[in-house]
Structure formats: C-alpha cells, structure tokens
C-alpha positions, 0 to 999 in steps of 0.5 A: 500500500505504501508505494501506491500513487493517487491522483485526485481530480477536483476543480475546486480543491483547496486547503485551510489556508486557501479556503474551500474545498477541504475534503481532499486536502485532509484525505491526502494528508491522512494517506501521506501518514501511510506513505501513499503519494497523493497529488491533487489536480485542481484549478488555479482559480476558484470563486470559493477560495479566499486565496488563489494561486498564481502560476505560469503554466499548466501542471505547475506544482506547489506544496500546500501545507504538506500536500502536493497540488498540481494546478491547471491555469484558469482565468478568474471569474466572478460568482456562480455564473457563466464564467464559472461554467466556462472555467469548469469546461476548460478545465475538463477539456485541458486535462483530457487533452493532456491525459497522456502527459498527466499519466506519464508525469504522475503514474497513478495507481488510483484516480479519484475524480471528484465531480464538480460536474460529471463531464470530468469523467472523460478525462479521468477515464482516459488518464486511467486507461493510459496509466492502468489505474483504478478509477474511483468516481466521487459524487458530491452532488447529483448532476444533472438532477440538481439542475432539474429538481432545484433550478427547473431545467428540462431533461432535454436541455442540451446541458442536462443531456450532456451531463446525463451522458457523462453520468451514465458513462462514469456509472458504467466505467468506474471501478467504484462510485463513492457518494457522500449522499447515503441514499443515492444508490438506487438512483445510480443503479437505475442509470446503469451502475452495477450495485456492487460498485457503490460506496457511501463515504461521508464528509467529516472533520479533522480531529486536530483542528478541535484540539488546543484551539485558539480562543475567539478574537476579543471583538467576538469573545466580548460579545458573548461575555455581554450576552451571558452576563445578561443571561441570554439563551444563545442560538448560533449559526455559522456559515453562508448567509443565504436562505438555503439555510432557512435563516429567515425562519429562525429570525421569524421564530425568535420574533414570534417567541417575543422572549427577550431571553432568547438571542440568535447570533449569526456569524459569516457573510452571504448575498442575503445578509443585508436582507436578514439584518433588515428582517431582524429589525422588524421586532425584537431587534436587540435579540439578533446579532450579526458578526463578521466571518472568522478564520476556520481555526476559531470555529471551535471556540465560537461554537463553544460560546453558543447554547444551541447550534442551528442547522437547517435547510429549505425543502428540496426534492434533491434532499431525498438522496441525503444531505452531507453538510460539513456544518452538520459535522462541525456542529456535532463535534462542537459538543453543543446540542443542535436545532435541526430542520432538514427534510432528508432520510439521513438524520444524524441528529435523531440517530445519535440523540444530539439535538432536536429535529423540527419540521423545516420551513416552519417557524412554529416548529422551531419555536417549539424546538427552542422551548424544549432545548431551553427548558432542559437542564444544562446537564441534559443539553451537555449530554446531547452535545457530547452524544454528537461529539462522540458520534463524530469521533467514532464515525466521521473523522478524516482518519476514518474516512481515509481508511474507508477509501484505502480499502478501495485502493 
C-alpha cells in the first residue's frame, strides 16, 4: 500500500489556508501518514477560495501545507455564473487533452475524480486507461438532477443531456462510485451502475483542528461575555448567509417567541445578509446579532460560546438522496446540542440523540424546538452535545474516512 500513487481530480480543491474545498486536502494528508503519494489536480482559480494561486503554466506544482497540488491555469471569474461554467469546461477539456502527459508525469495507481460536474469523467477515464489505474468516481452532488429538481431545467436541455451522458458513462466505467449522499444508490443503479460498485463515504472533520484551539478574537469573545452576563439563551449559526439555510425562519421564530431571553447570533457573510439584518429589525431587534466571518481555526471556540447550534435547510426534492453538510459535522463535534430542520432520510441528529429535529420551513416548529432545548437542564443539553461529539469521533473523522477509501485502493 505504501508505494501506491493517487491522483485526485477536483476543480475546486483547496486547503485551510486557501479556503474551500477541504475534503481532499485532509484525505491526502491522512494517506501521506501511510506513505501513499497523493497529488491533487485542481484549478488555479476558484470563486470559493479566499486565496488563489498564481502560476505560469499548466501542471505547475506547489506544496500546500504538506500536500502536493498540481494546478491547471484558469482565468478568474466572478460568482456562480457563466464564467464559472466556462472555467469548469476548460478545465475538463485541458486535462483530457493532456491525459497522456498527466499519466506519464504522475503514474497513478488510483484516480479519484471528484465531480464538480460529471463531464470530468472523460478525462479521468482516459488518464486511467493510459496509466492502468483504478478509477474511483466521487459524487458530491447529483448532476444533472440538481439542475432539474432545484433550478427547473428540462431533461432535454442540451446541458442536462450532456451531463446525463457523462453520468451514465462514469456509472458504467468506474471501478467504484463513492457518494457522500447515503441514499443515492438506487438512483445510480437505475442509470446503469452495477450495485456492487457503490460506496457511501461521508464528509467529516479533522480531529486536530478541535484540539488546543485558539480562543475567539476579543471583538467576538466580548460579545458573548455581554450576552451571558445578561443571561441570554444563545442560538448560533455559522456559515453562508443565504436562505438555503432557512435563516429567515429562525429570525421569524425568535420574533414570534417575543422572549427577550432568547438571542440568535449569526456569524459569516452571504448575498442575503443585508436582507436578514433588515428582517431582524422588524421586532425584537436587540435579540439578533450579526458578526463578521472568522478564520476556520476559531470555529471551535465560537461554537463553544453558543447554547444551541442551528442547522437547517429549505425543502428540496434533491434532499431525498441525503444531505452531507460539513456544518452538520462541525456542529456535532462542537459538543453543543443542535436545532435541526432538514427534510432528508439521513438524520444524524435523531440517530445519535444530539439535538432536536423540527419540521423545516416552519417557524412554529422551531419555536417549539427552542422551548424544549431551553427548558432542559444544562446537564441534559451537555449530554446531547457530547452524544454528537462522540458520534463524530467514532464515525466521521478524516482518519476514518481515509481508511474507508484505502480499502478501495
């Protein structure tokens, strides 16, 4: 196993210092401990990162916090629009055109194609064939189904037709199909995947990021000191401020309660943050606090200041295949009980008794959930939080996740 070489293809791949997406950085770091040589092939630009790399040519390599990256040079773009789509298509075309060079340069034994979109599979299949590598296709989102269910695209739209052909191709030709969505197997089998190829491997957390963590910046720590001196019951949310996470329902629930002892604290940024701030001013304005985003290393300390963490999402037909939000695992690891409102078949909050589950998009249900949590003793809430933390340590660490992948290698 120690002499294995792994090539990961992920347009978005990043690191804690660069910013989103972290999964493959953490996996590569775990495999390095076992002597597995891993290279991550990624785009030089992603709108999800806080820092992008400056390179001169394709396949230029850098080491990022101990993990080897090979970069495909892409132009910058703004947001989640046409520029992003062009960059992703260019990335797919380039690595397919350079398949021979990539196979010769990295000589992979295993290729993991983690789909930003399924069209990447054609390049991954070509590299795998030229290098004789095992091919694992990793599914983080279902395309084109997401376009059809969430955005109303027709199955006959040219983009959906192209993506469906690519999805069918990787389902047929990959050695394994790994999904972070636990209930997606039947869908994949219906599109041609042999059932034995399917593996569910979830997202998770890096244990070391929750050990000896720094204290929260004083500007934030002071806010929580004031709230605790006032005896506030604090419901916290950390993440992107969009209504995909049902933040308007939490604001409405706190306003309906009319209880000055209940406070909601929002940490982060997002395109709808200004709207949520205005909404919070309609009533009970003093019960809402909006803070700037923080570095990832401060999340454990800030989460510890909350009494309850809010994890929710709007109803989506796509959720019937499961949810894999990173914030869910971070919230469980924080040791705080969770106020949870997502309609999906995998409900770790109920499974591990680490919070209260409520009907999504229902402020009255949230009011009831908040009341239940507030009426618990502190010891009862601590027990709930510890249940979540132990579940993560047992099932959802990158050490465990990396080992599940190694079994496929």
